[in-house]
N, C-alpha and C positions, 0 to 999 in steps of 0.2 A: 365522563363516568366517575365523577368525584374528583377529589384533589389528587395531584401527582404524588408518588412516593417521596419525592425529593423536595416538597414544598417546605420553605423555611418555617412555616407555622406549625409543622409537625416534626420538629427536630429537637427532642429532648436530649439531655445528656445520656451518654452510654450507660451510666449507672441506673438510669430510669428504665432501661430496656431489659426484658427477659431474654435469657439465652434460649437457643433453639431447644435444648434438652429440657430446660425448666418450663418453657411454654408447652411442650408436648406432654410433660408430666402433669401440668395443670389441667390440660384438656382431658387426658385419660383418667385422671382421678375423679372426674365428674361423669365419666361415660359408663353409667351402669347399663348392663345388658337389658334388653327388653324382656318383660316377664311373659308376654303372650306368645303362644305357639299355635301352629296349625299343622295338620297332617295332610300331605299332598302326595299324589302319585309320582312315580319316578319321572314321568314325562313332563312334569311341572316343577321339578326340583332343581334344575340347573341354576347355579348361581346363588341359591339360597344357603342359609347357614344352619347346620344341624344343631338342634337343641338337646337331643339325647343321644348317647352313644348307640351305634348300630352293631348288633352282634349277629354272627352267622347262624342260620337255621340248620345248616348241614355241614358235613365234612367236605372239604375240597382238596383233592378229588374225592369223589364218593366211593371209589373202589380203587384197588391196585390196577394200574393200566400200563400199557407198553409205551415207552418213550420213542420207539423206533419201529420202522417196518423190519420184520425179520421172522424169527421162529421162537416160540415159547417152548422151553424144555426144562427137564430136571438136570441140574449140573452133574449129578452123579451118573446120568446116562451117557455123558460125553467124557469118557475116560481119557481120551487123547485126541489130538487133531486127526481128522479123517474119519471120525465116527459117522456111521450111516444109520439114520432113524426113519421109520415110516411116518408119513404125514397123516395124522389121524383126524384133523379138522381144520377148518378155515375160519378165522375170527376177524371180521371187519369191525370198525368202530360202530358202536350202537347196538351190537349184538350181545346175547347172553350165552357165553360158552359153556359147554359141558366140561366136567373135570378132565384134566389131562390123563390119558391112559399111560401108565408107566412104560418107559421104553419107547415112547413115540415123541414126535414134535408136532406143534400146531402152528400153521401159518397164521401170522398175526400182523396187524397194521397199527400205525401210530394212533394212540387214543383208545384202542380197544381194551376191554377188561382182560386181564390175564386169567387163565383158567386155574381153578383149584388144583394143587399138585405141582404147578409150575413155580420154579424159584429163580429163573433167569430168562432173559430174552437175548438171543444171538442176532446181531444185525445181518441183514440179507447180503451185505457186501462180502461176507466171509463164508457164504453158503452157496452150494450148487444143488439145484433142485431138478428132479425129473423122474418119470415113471413112479410117481406116488411116494417118493422118498426124498430125503435131503441129506447131502454130505456136508458136515460141519468141519471146516478146514482150519479152525484155530482152536486154541485152548479156551475153555469156558470156566467161569467162576460164578458162584451164586450172587444174586442181587444186582446183576448188570441190566441196565436199561429198563428198570421198572420204577415207576413213580408210585409211592405208597399212599394208601387212603389217609386223608387228613394231613398230608405232607405240606400243603400250602396253608390251609386253614382248617382248624378243628371246630366242630360244632360248639357254639357258645363263645368262640373267640370274638373280641371286639375288633371290628374291621374299619370303622370310621369313628373317630373321636368327636365328642361334642365340641362345638366351636369351629368346625371345619366348613369352609365355603366349598360347596359342591361343584366339582369339575366333572367333565364327561366321564373320566375314568372312575370316579366315585360311583356314578350311576350304574356303570357297567359292573362294578364290583358288587354293589348291592343286589343287582339283578342276578348275578352269578350264584348267590347264596339263597335265592328265593325271596328276598325282601321286595315287596311291591310298592310300599308306601313309606315315607320318611316324615318324621316330626321335625319341623323347622321353625325358627323364629319368624314371626310375622314381619312383613316388610316395614322398614322405617319410613315414616311419612315426613317428607322434607318440603316445607314451603319456601319457594324461591322467588325473590323479587330483585329487580335491578333498579337503580336510581340514577337519574340524570335527565334533565330537560333537553339535553343535546341528542338523546338516543332516538333512533328511528328503526322501525321494524323492517327487515330486509323485504324487498319487493315494493316498498313505498318510495315515492320520489325523495331525493336527498337534497334538501334546501341548504342554503349557505349556513355554515356554523353547525350543521348536524352531522352525526356519524351513525353508521349502522350498529345495531346492538348485537355484538358478537358474544358478549358475556352470557347472555341468556341461553345461547345454544351450547356454548362450551360447558357451562355449569350443568345444564340439563343432561348433556351426554355423559359427563362424569358421574352424575348421580344415578342415571339409569344403568351405567356400567357396573355400579355397585349394588344393583338390585333394589334401589329405593323407589318408593311411590312418590312421584314428584307432583306437588301442587303448584302450578305455575301462576303466580300472581301478576306477571307482566311487569311493566314499567311504572314506578311510583313517582309522582311529581316531587320536584326538589323543594319541598317546604316541610317544616317540622310537623304540622298537624296531619298532613297526608301520610307522612312516614309513621307517626304514632298510630294512626288509624289502621294502616296496612299491617303493622307489626302486631297490634292487639288482635286483629282478626286472624292473622296467621297463627298466632300462638294458641288459639282455641282449636285449630284444626290439625296441627302438626306436632311431631316430636321434636323437630329441629327447624328453626327459621334460619335460612341462609340468605344473606344480603350481599350484593356486589356493588361497590361504590358507596361513597358518602360516609366512610368510616373515619375520616381524618377530622381536622378541627377548623376547616375553612368556613366561611360564612354560608356556603351552600352545602355543607356536609352536616346532615341532620340525623344520621343513624345513631351515633353515640349518645346525643342527648335524648333521643327517643327511647333507647334501651334503658337509660338511667331513669327516665320518667316512669317507665312501665315495670322495671324489674331491677336487676343488678348487673354490673359489669365487672367481671373477675379478671379480665386480661385485656390489654389494648396494644401495647407496643412491644415488638420483638426485635432483637439485634440480628436481623437477617437482611439480605438483599437478594432479590426484590421482595417486597411485601412487608415492610416494617409495620404499618398499621393493620393488625389483625385483631378484631374485637371478638371477645367471647364472654358470654354471660347467660342470664336466664330471664325469660319473660313468661310469667305465669308458670304453666306446666311444661313449657317448651324451653329447650336450650336455644341459644342464639350464637351464630357465627357470622361475622362480617369480614369480607375481604376487600382489599383495595379495588378500585375500578379499572385500573390499567389491566389489559387482558393477560399479559404475561404474569403479572403479580397474582391475579386470580388463579390462573392455572397452577402456578408453583405452590402457592399457599394452600390450595385445595389438596394437592398431592401430599404436602408435608404435614398438614394439620387436619383438614376436614376428613380426608380419607381414613386415617387411623382412628379418629374419633367416631366416625360413622361405623367403621368395622367393629370397634369394641362395643358400641351400642347394639350392633346386630348379633353379638355373641362370639365374634372371632377372637381367639386368644392371642395369636401372634400378629401384631399389627405394626410394629416398628419397621420403617422402610429399611431394606437391605442395601448395603453398599458392597461393591467389588472394587478391585484395584486394577488400574490400567496405566500405561505409560503416556505421560503428557507429550503431545506433539505441538506444544505452545509454550510461550514464556509468560509469566505473570509476575512482573518485577515489583509492583506496588502493592504492599500489604494493606488490608482494610481492617478496621476495628470490628466490623460486623462479619458474620459468616455469609458467604455468597454461595448461592445455588445457581450456577451459570449453565445456560443451555450448551450441550456438548453432543458430539457425535462419536460413537465408538466404531472403530474399523480395524481391520487386520492388515498389517504390512506384509511384505513378501516372505518374511521369516515366520509369519503366523503369530506375531506378537499383537496383543490388544493395545491399540493406541487411541488417544482422545484428541479431537480437534474441538475448538470452541467457536461459538458464533461470534462474529466481529462486533456485534452491537450488544451493549449492556442495557439498552433502553427497555423499559417494561411495557412499551407500547408496540414493539415489533412482534406481532403475533406469528408472523411467518417463521420466526426462529424456533418455535416449539414444534413445527412440522418438519423443519430441517433437522432438528436434534432427535436423538433416540434415548436421551437421558439427561441427567444433571450432574455436572462435576461439582464436588463439594470443596470449596476453597475456605479453609478454616481461618479463624481470626488470627491476624498477624502473619499469615502464611505467604511466602513468596515461592514461585514455581519456576524452574528452568526446564527447558525441553529435555526429556529423558527421565525426569523425576517420576516416581510412582504417586498416583493421586487416587482419591476416593471418587467413585462414580455410582450414581443411582440410576439403573436402567429403567426406562419407561415400562419395559416388560414386567417389572416388579411393582410398578406404581399404578398402572392403568388396568 
C-alpha cells in the first residue's frame, strides 16, 4: 500500500516537517464551508450539519403546569397545616381545566396545566384525601411545584446553532417546538481511491505477494460516519499515468479527493508527482508518528488529501487531519479534537523528536481512576491495534513518561 512511513527515502530533516498544530492550521485555513444547502425533513436530518440557526416556534412549556402529582390550591387558602379543602375538579395531563374555585383544591397530575387562580401545587405525599375533600398536612408557600410557561424555551429563542452536527437529541428538540424541516449543508462529495498493485479485494483469492485491501473499507466507513457522499474509485494501478488519470477524473466529480498509499517518494509512489502535475501541493511532511507523509493540495476545483498506505497510519491521520478538515467544510465550527487527561499505566523512557499518537486503552482501576495502557506494537501495519484501543495517547515531542504520570488522551468516542 505504498512506501512504509519509515523508509529512508522519505526522511527529511526535522526542520522540513510541519508541526501537528501548523499542519492542522494549514488544512483548516483552506477548509471553506460549502455554500449549497438543502432543506430536509427531521427523519432525514440525523448526522447532517445545520446551515441556519433554528428558533423555537412556541414557548416551552406552552402553559404553566404541575411538576408533581398532588393538589392545586391557592396558598392563601391553606393558613396552617391541617387545612381541609373540598376537591372541586380532577386535572389529568392533556386536559383543559376550569378556573380554580376559591377555597377549593383541584386534584392534579404531573404535566397537567394548572388552573387559573392556582398559585401552588401541594405534593400528594403530604395530603390525605377522602369523602370529596383533602387534608393538607404541611405548610404551603406560593410557587411550589409549578413549571412556568416559557421556562425552558421562549418563542423565538435559538435552540440549535448554525454549524451543529445533528444528533438524535437535536431532532427531538426541533420536533418539540414544532419544527418539521431543517436547512442543512449538502453532503460533501469525497472521491476515494487506493493505490498499490499488491492489493486484492476481499473475497478474491490471495496470491503470493498480495494483501487484502483493508484501507478501502476503513476509509469508506470513516467517511460515511461523517455523512459524506463517497465516490469509490477502487484500486488505481501503481503507475504515474494511471494515477494522473484517476485524479483528474475524480477532481471533476468531487469536493475532496482522498488517496491512500503512494504519497511518499519511492519509485512506486506516484501520488505526489500526479498532484503536482495537475495542481498544487501545499503540505507534505508532518512531524508526527505514525503518518509522517500526509499530502494536502488542490486539483482543479477539488481539494486533495493523501495518507500513507499503512493501515494504522491511514486511520490515525484521518482522525487527526481529514476529519477536522471535512467537518469544517461541512460547516461544523468546533473541529479541533478534544483531549482528556488520564494516568499512565506504562513507561515511555525514550523521547522522540516527533509527536506520537499511540494506540491506547482507557480503563478504570479499583479506585475509579482513569488509567491508560498502550499497545505493545508501534508498527503502523498492525491494524488490530486500533480495534484493541479506545483512543490515542498523545506523547509530545521530547516527552518521557513514567507510570503514574498524567498524560493527554484522545478518546475515539470524540474522534469517530
